N, C-alpha and C positions, 0 to 999 in steps of 0.2 A: 504493500500500500504506500501511496505517495501523497504528500501534502501538495495540493494543486492550487490552492488560493487562500490568502489571508486578507480578508476584506473588512475594513473599518466599519463599525456600525454607525449609521447616521445619527441616531438619537443619543448614543453614548460613545464618543471617540476613544474612551479608555478601554473599550471592548472590541473584540474582533471576531468575525465569523470564520470558522475553520472549515475548509473543504478538503475532503480526502477522496482521491480518485474521482474528482469532479462532483462529488456529492456532499451536500451540507452535512457536517457532523455535529457541531454545537457552537454556541457562542463562548468565547474565552476572554480572560483578561490579558492585558499586556504583560502582567507579571508571569502569567502562565507561559506565554511565548518565550520569555527569557528563561524561565525555569526549565523548560523542555527543549530549549534551543531550536525552536521551530522556524522553518523558512520554506518557501515554495521550492519544491523539488526534493525535500528531505524524505527519505524512506522511514516509515514508521510502522511499528508492530501493533497488533491488537492489544497486547498486554500494556503497552505504553498508552494507547488510547483509553483503555479502561481506567488506568491509573490517573490519567489526565482528567477524565470526566468525573471521577470520584473527587478529585481535588477541587474541581470547579463547583461541584454541588456543595461540598463542605464550605467553600468560600461564600457561596450564595446563602446558605443556611446561616452562617455566622453573621453576614451583613444584615439579613432579615431579623435575626435575633437582636442585634444591636439596635436596629430601628424600633423594635418592639419594646426594648428596655428603655429607650430614650423617652418614651411617653410617660412612664412611671415605673417605680421599682416593681419587680416581679419575683415570685418564688421559683425555685428550680422546677417544680411540677408545672407551674403555669407556662414556663418557657418550653418544657418538653411537649406539652399539649399543643402549643402554638406551632412548634416545628413539625409535629406530626401532621398538622392540618395544611401545611404548605403544599402548594402545587406549582409546577412549572409549565408554562405554555409551550416552550420549546423542548423538543426531545421528550415530550410527555410519554409517548408509547414506549420508548426505550427505558425511560426511568421506571415505569411500571414493571417492565420485564426484569429489572434488576432484583425485584423482590424486597420483602420487608427486612431481610438480614442486612442488606446494604444500607437501607434507610436507618436502621437502628445503629449501625456502626457510625454513620455520619452524625447522627444526633448525639451519640456518646462522645465523639471527639469534640463537637461544638460545645456541649455542656461542660465538658472537662476544661476546655480553654476558658470559658466564661467564669467558671469557678476559680480557676487558677489566677485570673486577673481581677477577681472580686467584682465582676460585673453582676453576678448573682450571689447573694449571701442571705440565706433564709433568716438568720438571727438578726441581721441588720434590718431586713424587711419587717420582721415582727416588731422591732423597736420603733420603727417609723410608723407602722400601722397603729400600734397601741397608743403612741404619743398623740397621733392625729385624732384618734377616737376620744381620748381623754380631754383633748382641747375642744373638739367640735361636737361630738356626740358621745358623752360619757356612758359607759356600759359597765356592768358588773363583770366579775372574772369569768363566770360561766359562759356568758355570751361571747366575750372576747376570745376565750379558748376555742369555742365552736367556730367562730369566724376564721381564726388562724388555721385551724385544722382543715377547714373547707378549702383553704387556699394552698394547702400542701405543706404547711409548716408542721414539723414533727411535734408530738405531744411534749417531749422533754424541752424543746426550745420554747414552745408556747408557754409552758408553765414557768420556766425560768424568767422569761421576759415579763410576763404578767405580774409575777410576784415581785419583780424588781421595780416595775413602774407603777403598780397599783398598791401603794403602801397602806392606805387607810380606806378599806372598802366600806366600812360602816359609815364613815363621814360622807363618802360618795353616795351611798344610798340615801342618807338624809337630804343631801343637796339635790339629788334627782327627784325625790318625793316633793320637796318644798317648791321646786320649780314648776311642778305640775299642779299640786294641790294646796300650795301656800301653807296656811296655818290650820287647815282642816285636820281633824283627828282621824286616827285609823284604829280599827279593832279587828279581831280575828274573824269577824263576820263580814268585813268589807271585801268581798270577793273581787270586785272590780279593781280596787286599789292594790290588792295583793297580786292579782294577775298582772297588773301594770309593772310592778316591781320585778316580778318573775321574768317578764318579757325583756326587761332591761338587764337581766343576767345576774340578779342577786339570789342567793340560795335561801332556803327557808329558815335556817338558823339565824341569819342576819335580819331577815324580815321579822321573825318572831321577837328577836331582841329589840328591834325598833318599836314594835307594837307594845311590848311590855314597858319600854321607856316612856312611850306616849301615854300609857294608861297609869303610869306611876307604880307598876308592879315590880 
């Protein structure tokens, strides 16, 4: 097989269309041309083409992941889900024929690189998330834990961060209640008020303690 054409893309001059034996193979970056010493007339093996294509896909996945992370911090699981959902218009049929194993390998390499450079950091994500919640929409520990777990943060990290940043949950409960009900009293029969506090993430022990304090018991 021979490289028969390297054609600059009109929309992106940093990328080039690679033709092998006069057939379009795939779009590649200028860096890939340098890496594989590509030039018109160069003989090339299928093994090199496969390696080249894998490298290009990895680069595209990484660039897409960086764009995804630029919008807001994400957990590793959120990034993995995003990458699995990616599709490529060019060489789509060939990409599908490579199978899930190749896709998994690419995702693993990209995620590993993102972790290495701290572009994804679940503990840091949890800290930012809880801090934002406490500032804008205060919640009890139970709800915070469920929210973090739903985003892919591990149970250990979630508990560590919540316990670090939510020091006085009892005071937070009082503040949350007062914001909603002002100086209204609460009893064990006030199902509506109790359900409100439960939805905000406060456990029954804290709620019961608050009710007892309100009633003077």
